[in-house]
N, C-alpha and C positions, 0 to 999 in steps of 0.2 A: 533590689534587682528590677522588680515591676517597673518601679517608678521611673529608674533611669531608662530602660526599654520603651516606656510612654515619653519620655524627652526625647530621646533619639527620633522614635518615629515620626514624633511632632515636627522636630527641626528638617526631618527628609521631606515632610510635607511641604513646609515654607520653602524649602529650595526648590521642589519641583513647582511650587506655584510661581514661584520668581522666574525661573526658567520659562515656564510656559507663558507668564505675564510679559518676560523680555522679549519672546519670539512674537508673539501676538502683537505687541507695540511695535516691534522692526517691522513685520509684515502691515501695518498699516500703514506706519510712515512709508513704507516702500510705494505701496498703494495711492497714498496721498500726493507722493513726489512725481510717481507716473501719472496720474490724473492730472496734476498741475502741469507737468512738460506738456499734454496731450494737448492741454487747455490754450495754454500760454504759446507752445511753440507752434503746433501743427494747425497752424492758419493759413486758408488760400488767401493767396495776393496775385497770383498769374497762373493763368491755364495756358499752355500751348498745346496747340492743335495741328495735326499733321493727317493726310491723306483725305480730305474732306474737299468734294466737288459740288454737290449738290446743295450741300448747307454753308452758310459761312462761319467762320471762327466764332461769332457772338453766338449763332444759332445753336452751335454745340456745346458752347459753355451753358448756354440757358438750360439745354437737354441735362447737362451733367450734373450742374449745381440746382437741383428741383426741387429739393425739400430744405426744412428749416435747419437741419444739422451739415447742411452741406459748407458750410463756413471751414468745417474741419477736414483738412486734407487728409488725414489717417484714415477718417469716416469713411470718405467719397472713395479711397482706395480699397477699403475691406467693403464697402457695400458693392463694387463693382467685382471684385474677385470672390465673393460668396454667396449673393444673393441672386435672386431672380430680379435683373431689372426691367422695366417698361420697356418694348422695343420702341425702336424709331424708325418711321416710316423711310423706305429706301436704302437703310443702313443695315449691313449684315451684324457686325459685332463693333465694338468700343473697348479698348482697350486700356486701361488706366494705369497709370504709373507715377513714381514721385521722383521729379528731378532734385528735389530738395525739400524739407517741411515747408516751404511756402509756394511751391509749383508744382502744379500738376502736368504731367505730359497724358494725352488724348489722342491715340491712335486709330481713326475713323477705317473703317473698312467697309466700303458700300459696295450695295448689290449691283452686280455689271448689267446692268438694262441698256438694252441696244435698239429697242423700239417700244411701240405700244400699238393697241388695238382698242377701239372703244367697244364696250361691249353693252346693247342698249338694254339686256333683260337686267341687268344690276346698275346701271347706269351709272357705270365707272371705267376706268380706263384699266386695261390688263398688261402691264409692263412685263416683257419676257428678257431674258438671258441669252448667251451665245449658244445656248445648246437647246434655245426654244421653250423653257420652263418659263411659265407664270413665276415672278418672285413678289409681284407688289401686285393691289389691286386700290385706285385710288382717284377720287375727281379731281386731283391735282393734274397739272399738265406742268410736265418736266422742261426745260429746256434744253436744246440741242438734243433730242431723243426725237426721229420721226415717228410720225404717227403713219399708221398701214391702214390703207383702206382696200375694200374689193374683194377682200377674204371672206367665205361665209364661216364665221365663228360666233356662234350664238351664246354659247357657255363656256364657261374656263373654271378651272378649279386651282387655287391656289397651291404651288410647288409640283403642280405636274404639266404635262408639255402641252403646247397649243394642240388643241384636238381640230387639225387640219388633216383631212383625209387623205389627201394628195401630198405624198413624200415628197415627190419632186418641187412642189410649190413651197412646202416649208423649206428644205433645201436651198432653193432660191431665196426665199426670204433672208435665211439666216447669212448666206454669203453675202447678198447686198447690204444688210444694215453693218455687220460685222466690216465690210470694205470700207462704207461711208464713212466710218469712225475711225478706221484706221489711215484713212488717207486725209482725214480732217475736212469732209466734204458733206457733213450730215444735212441732207434736204429736210423742208417741214414736212414731206408727205413721202411715202411711197406706196405708190398705185398699182394694183393687178388689175388688167381689164379679165373680161371672160374667156379669153385664151389663155389666160396666164402670162401676157406680156408687162413688162415693167415700166412704169414712167415717174420720174422724180420729179417733184413741184418745189423750185427756189424761188417761187413768189413772181419775177417779171420773166424768169426764163423756167421753160420746160424742157426736159431733158428724157429722151426715148433710148430705152434701152435695151427694148425688144426681148426675145425669148431668152431661156436659161444657158445660154452658150455664152462662155468667156464674160462673164458678170466680173469677175476680179481685175481682167485686164481693162476693159471698159470703164470702171471706175477709176482705176489708177489713170487711164488716158482723160479722163474727165477731171481730174484733181489738176492736172496741167493747163487744163482750158478754162475752167469756170473763173479763175482769177480776171482773163481778160476780158468776160462778159460782162463785168462790173457795170452798172448804169444802161446796160442794154436790156431791148424785150424781146423775146422769141422763144422759137424752139431750137434744140440742140438734136441732131440726129446722129446717134450713137449706134443705133440699133442694127445696123448692117456691117459694123467693124467687126473683122477676123486679122489674122494675123497675114494676111494674103490681100485683103481688102481694107486699106487703112485707111478710106477717106471719112472723115467726119465734117458735117456739113450744118452751118447754123444759118436757119430761116429766120432773118430778122422783121420783125413787125415795126414798122415807121407810123 
């Protein structure tokens, strides 16, 4: 009896070993097949970029495919889903998804900058958004974003509001820069004088907006007139415009 029991125990051990060996080999086979699929199938052949204005498609592609493993589309997807990726200047977030195993979709959400001030204390430009918060500091000059001059702003803190003590001046600044962008008449510079009056610099054309009244309406009128001044030099007087006094004068310089 003891001999038969020993034989049965040995047989059960052999069966368990076979079962475990089969399970392990199956898992190894699955892992090997998965690795082969990931290696051979998920290869980056195209990158589709949307939502970018500040950077070109090629620049965004270089940001996304920035390391030695970025040839693999699944790796890039998981990297942007679960890791802290190095921030890109002027970009809030970049969302990466797969259109297919060979194509990455990159949706770019840029920071909504509408103007900047040069801060001499740090030797950089402070870019602010529609609410007046500093969202980026950089030596880079961004095209189609106006520089603001004439305001007392010696120090800024990233992600905090511009430290402009006069709230009325700050509101005027945000109103003007937003209206310029909305009406597609962004100037090179927005200048404040010592009394808070505002002027715009378009190179050969200077625009006097005046004080804080009717700024949105003045810039709307400016958007109608400015194309007609192409190639001309002079000063456009909008400072006295009201709903009742609608005369706008252009003093042309010959």
